[in-house]
Structures are given as C-alpha cells and as structure tokens.
N, C-alpha and C positions, 0 to 999 in steps of 0.2 A: 417169259422170263428169262433175266441176265443171269449168267452165271459167273457169278463172281469169284469163286475158286479158281477158274480157268483164266482169270485174267493174270498176265504175267508182267505186268508196267502200266499202263494205264487203258481205259476206255471212256472215250468221250461222245456225245450226243445233243446235236442240235434240235430242242425242242423246248415245251412246256412243261418247268420240273414238275408240276402237280401230277402231269401224265408218267411223265419219265421215272417219276419216283416207285410210282405203283410196279415196274419193271422188276424192282428188287426187290429180293428175297426177305423174309423177318430174318433177325437176330443174324444180319449180315455183316453188318458194316462197323470199325472198331473206333473211327473219329468222323466226325462230323464235323466241319467250317464252314460256317454261311455270313453271308452279306446279302441277307435280300432287300428287295425295296423296303424305305423305310415308311412306307404312308406320306410322303410328303408330293409336295406338286413340283419337284425341281425339274423334274423329267418324266418325261411320258412314263418310262418303264419305272417310275416309281412311287406312281400312282395307284396304292394298291389300301385296300384296310386291315382291320384286325381280324376278321371272320377270314379274307385270303389267308392270310397270317398262320391262322388255327389250323386251315388244309395243309400246306405242306408240314405244319411240326408235326400234327398226326401221324405222318406217313414216314418223317424222320424217328421220333419214338417207337413205330414200327420195325424199323429196319435195320435199329440201334443195336448192338447184343448186349448184356448185363451189364458187361464191365467195361461200357465206351462211353464218349465225354462229346458235348458238343459246344461249338463257341460261337455264339452268333452274334455278329455287330449289329447296333441298331442305335438311330440315332435319340438323344438323351431326353429331349420333349416330349418323345412320341411312343417312348417305350412299353408304359405301364400295362397297355392289351399282351402285349407277348410277356413280358417280365411275371405278366398274371398267370397264363398258361401255363410256363414254366415252372412256376412254383406248385403250379395243381398237380402237373402231369411228370413232372422230372422231379430231381435232386437238386437245388439252385445252391450249387458250390461256391461260387464269389459273383457280383458283379464289378468286373474287372475295366480300368479305366485305360484308352488309350489317350495321350496325352501328345498335341503335335509338337510341341516341342517348335525350336528356332522363330517364336514370334509369329507364328501361322495361327489364323483361325478363320471362322466363319461368321459373316457382317448379315445381322437379321435386322439392321435399322440402327437411328440413332437411339428408341426408347431400349433399347435392350443389351445388356451384359456382351461381349464378344465370345463366341461359343470353341474352344480352344479343344476339347477332347471330344472321345465318342466311346458309347459304353459298348461292353462285350459280354453276354452271359455266359458263365461258364457253368455247364450243367454235368449231371451224368446220369442214366437210364436208372442206376443203382448205387448202393453206398459202395460199393467196390469197387475196382479198377484202376485206371493208373492214376486218381486223384492225389491216393496217399506218396506218389513219390515224386510229386511238383517238385519239393526241395531239394531231392538229391539228384532230378534231372537237370534243372537248368538254374539251380544257384543262387546267384544274387538277381537273376529275372526270376526269382519267385513273388516278388512282391506285386500287388497287386495294381498297380501304376504304372502303366510302361511309358515311359517318355522316349518315342521313334520319330523321327522326323517322316514327314509326309513324303510321296514319291511326288517330284517337280516335274518329271518328263513324261508325265501318264500318257498310257492310252488306252484308258477307261477313265470316267471322271470318281469314280471309286474304287479306285487301283489301290490296295493292303500293300505298306512294305515288305518285301522280304523278310527282316530282321524277325516285326512281329509275328509274321506267320510260323516261322521256325520257332519261336519259342514254345507256342502251341503244338506244334507237331513231336517237338524234341519229348515235352512234357506228358503227352496225352497218348502216346503209340510207340511200336516197337518197328523195328524192321521188318518189311513185309506186309505189313499191315496194311488193311482197304482203308484209305480218306476219301471222303465222298463232300464235293463243294457243288450244291445244287443249283448253285448260278456263277456259273466262275467265270464270266466277264474277262477280265486280262489275262485269268490263268495263272495265278500266280500260285496258288495254294498247288494247284497242278504240278509244275514248276518245282516249288520245296522238296514237294511230296517225292518227287522222285530223285530229286539231289539227297536227300536222306536216306532211301534205300525202300520208301513204301510204295505201294500199288496206290494208285488214283483212279475214281470216278467220276466224270464232271458234266454236267450240262448247262447249255446255255441258250435261249433263246434268240437272240440276235444274228444274224450272219455274220456282220461286221464283226462284234466282239469275238465269236467264233471261230473267225478265221484266224484271228489274233491272238487269243489263248491257245488255240490250237498251233500256232508255228512256235509261240514261247515254249509250249510243253513239247511239242517234239524235238528242240533244239537242246531244251535240258533232258531229255531222252540219250541223244545223240554227246552230250560232253562227256568229255576226260574229267579223270578225278583233280584233277587240280585247277581247271574252269569251273567243276561243281561248286570248290568250295572256295574260289574266289570269287563267284559269283552268289554265295552264300552271306558274305560281308556283308 
C-alpha cells in the first residue's frame, strides 16, 4: 500500500491505472484531476468503453477524502455514461466548458458543426470542502466557461494548458495537499501541482509519455521561485 503521508513532493509510477489505484489507501487524496481516454477511436489508448470508465471512477471515489474534488475531462458527444455515473455516485457541482479559442476546433466532417470545446465534470465526494471557496480563490476565473488557448507545441496529443489546470488546483486544494492524476500523459498536472506547492501522485501506462512527463515534473521540482511563476503564466 502506498504511504501517501510520506510523499514529500511527488510519486509517479508507470503502469495500468486500474491496478495502481488499488495501492492508494481509502480517503487519502485531496484533489483528482483526470483526463482519461475518451472512448473514441482516435488513438489506440483512447479506445475504451463506459464499463472501463466506471472501474477507475469507483477507485477514485474510494480514495477521495470526504472534502475532496474531482475534475474529469471528457468529449462532449461521448460523455453521457460518465456523467450518469458521476451524478449517481458523487455530487456533480458543474459541467465546466473549456472553449479552445483562437479559432481552433476539431473537425468531424462536412455534415457536422466544428467542435470547439471539451466538457469537464467538477464533482465532490460530499457537499463539504473547497467547492464553497471557488469564487474567493480564483476570482474572475470562477465562471463555468474557460476560454484558454490549447497547447500548440504539444508533447502529448491531449496535453492540457497550464493556465487551465492552475485554475482547478487553486480553487480546490491547499498547499501541501495531495493531487492525483491517474493518466498523467504530458505531466502537466504534476508540473502545476509542484509549482503551486502541492504534492503529486501520477500514473502513466505508456513508456514514451511516462519519460516525457517525468522529465517535465523533475524540472518543475528543481525550478527556482521566479521560474515557477513565469511558467504558470
């Protein structure tokens, strides 16, 4: 069993999140930010289904503290199974919108409107906790639509912007808290967690992305104060 209390800065491991999550003790995580496979056929690692989603979500519910929060990205046209599970098993506070901005979009054919946003489920395990402090903590970023330009020079196909992740960590955690990303990909959640004085746990299945994420997280750990804040802009 992972000794969460003894993590001084971060703990990352390569492997299947469904198995690795079982090593985390009950009620030990302060904040979860997850960008799971979207049940699409865009990439090999994206080809999952709702039953698979429900398995990792069950583990997330088990390890969340009573006052902890979950932010879960998902594709708008494929999100309804996951939304239903969250509504039934957690307290859904918002369905947030990440609007890409900058004229960027996803193109699915001439017979469809172009997609320029992603859904983010914001949920808590109980009615308590950081949710009541969103307006105080992030000010003008407390609206449910975030217009943040995507990362152009990506090291992972689904890499999320630092600015977007920063809002969620500031709103829903305190310094020293444990932030978990079960599918860390490019490592952005880990990078921002360390830069904001949080501790981080992350899992990644694929060798290439594990090494990329590890390198970025190590650089964040070793960054000086000025570098940290410049990189959060």
